[in-house]
N, C-alpha and C positions, 0 to 999 in steps of 0.2 A: 738834184741839188748837192753841190758840195760843200762841206762844212771845212773849212779852212780856218787855222789857227794863227794869231800872231802876235808878238808880244809889244805892247806899245808903252815908253811911257806913262805914269798915270793920269797926266793933266791931257794927253793923247787920245788914252782910251775912253775917257769919258768925252772927250769931243766926239769921238768916232761913233757911241750911241747915242748922243743929242744931234749931231750936224752931218754925222756920214763920214765917208771917205773919198774924197775926189782923187781920183785916178792922175787927173796932172799934178797934183800935188805931192802923192806918193810915186810917182813912175822912178824906177829903177833902171828899166832894161828896156829896149826896142829889138824887136825879133821880128823874123818871118818865117809863117807857116803855112804851106800850100799856096804858096804865093800871096799870101795876105800880111799886109804890116800889122804887126800889135804892139802897144807900150803894156806895161806889166809893173807890179811891184810884187815881193816874195810873201810867201806864208808857209805854213807846215798844215801835212795832214794829220799829224800827232802832235800836241803842245811839246812832250817830251823831247823829239828831236832838236828842238831849238837851245843847244847846251848851254850858249850864253846867256840866254835871259830868263830860263826856268828859274823860278827859285829867288830872283832878284827882286827886293821887296821895293824895287823902285821902279817896278813894272808892273802890267795888269795884261792877264791873258783873255783875249778878244775872239771869241768864234764869230765869222764871216760865212753867212749862207750864200754860196754863189752859184748863179744858174753855170751848168754844167759846159756851156758854150762858151763861158767865159773864163774858164780854168784850164790849165795846162800842167802837167806833171815832168819834171825835168829830173836826171839823175845826178846830185849834188855830186858826186864821186867824179866826175867827168867835164864839170866846168871850170873853166869857159872855153873847152877845146871845141872843135867841130863836132866830136861825137856826143856833145850833150845835146847840140841842137838836132843833130841826125836820128836819136833815139828820143826825143821829145814826142808827149802823147797826150790826147787831148783826156780830159777828166773822164769822161766815159768809155775810155778804152784801156784805162789804166786798171790792173788788177794788184791789189792789196799784198806787200811783199816783191813786187818785182825788182825794186830797185832797193838797194842797202840804205840809201837814203834820200828819200823822196823831196823834192820840194815844189812847192805849187805855184805857179804862176797866175795870177790874177790880174785880168785885163779888162776890168770895168770900174765905173765908181761904184759905191757900195753903199746904201742908203741905210739912214741910222736905224730903221726899222730891220734890219739884214745883220745887225752887230749887235751882240751881247758880250757884257765882261764877265768871265768866269771867276767864281771864287777858288779858295784853296782847293776845295772837292767840286771837279768840273761838273758843270750842270748837266752834260751828256756823257754818259759812260763808254770809255775807251774800250774797244775792242782787243786792245794788243799794249804792252808796255811801252813799246817805242818799234821805230820801225828796223832800226836795225836788228832787233832780235826777232823780229817776224820775219825776215829777209833770212838770217841765219837757219833759222827752224824750219822753214820751206826748203832752204835749201838741202838741209841735212835729211828730210823727210825723203825728198824727191830721189837724192842720189842714194839715200838706204834702200829705199823701194825698187829702182832701178837697178844697183849692180850689189849683188851678194856679199860681196868682198870688200863692200866700201867701209864700214867698221875698223876690220884687221888694217885695209889701206891708211884709213888716218889715222890710227894711234901708231903706225909703222911713220908716217910724216912728221907726229908730233915728237916721237922719242928720237927721231933723226934730228929735229932742230936742238934737242936738249944734248945729244951725243956733240954736235956742230959747236956746242958752248962747252962741251968739256965736261958734260956732266955723268956721261956715260961711256961706256967702250961699245962700239957697236962691231959684230961680228957676224959674218954672213956662214953659212954651212949648209949647202946643198940648197935645198927651197927653204930654210927658214933664218930667222937675222935674230940675233940675239943681242939683248943690250944689257950693258952692265955696270952696276953703279959703283961708287966707290967704297960703298959698305957691303959690297958682295950682293945685292939686291939683283934677282935676275928677272928680266922680263922678254918672253919670248913670242914671234909671229911669223906666220906665213908670210914669204918672201912677195910682195905685190906681182901683179902679172898688168903690166899698163896697157899692154895690146887687146885688153879686153873692155876699155873703157872709150864707149864712142857717144860723144858729147852733142853732138849735132841734133837740133831739135828741143833741146832742155828748154 
């Protein structure tokens, strides 16, 4: 069973828990998956991902319990390109942290017994703060575990951004990269070897 969160104006939220939510009324998008046409409305795996409505006093957070077969997860960063639909996953195939900003696509009418209004403190504890934080933590852990030099190379990339903004001078000396700040603060790192990165299969 998928737990999907959606923020609704308070009146609509009350209607959702007393009368349910008809797919025909909420339909936002029609799409095809595995040769089958679906209608859907959008929701979130984590209510904190809804940056537009979370914390808005005019909205209530409603938790919907949806059967897995009526829920898909898409990568919002790719919407509305073809890649969004090519990478679309059924809910039961989605692994938490795979997308930076996963968006749920609910493809059924929701009965009132499957909808509950959440208070300021959610009735269901969240396993992670938001999807972006989980995604970044997963990527960081994966790359650090796979590549011994990742921490060094990550810091080089960070300081190169600052150097590009004029905040550091970059000096390359043999296999060392030196960053010198305006206050003569100095940071040194090993020169990255990009050829050591094989990202296929991540």
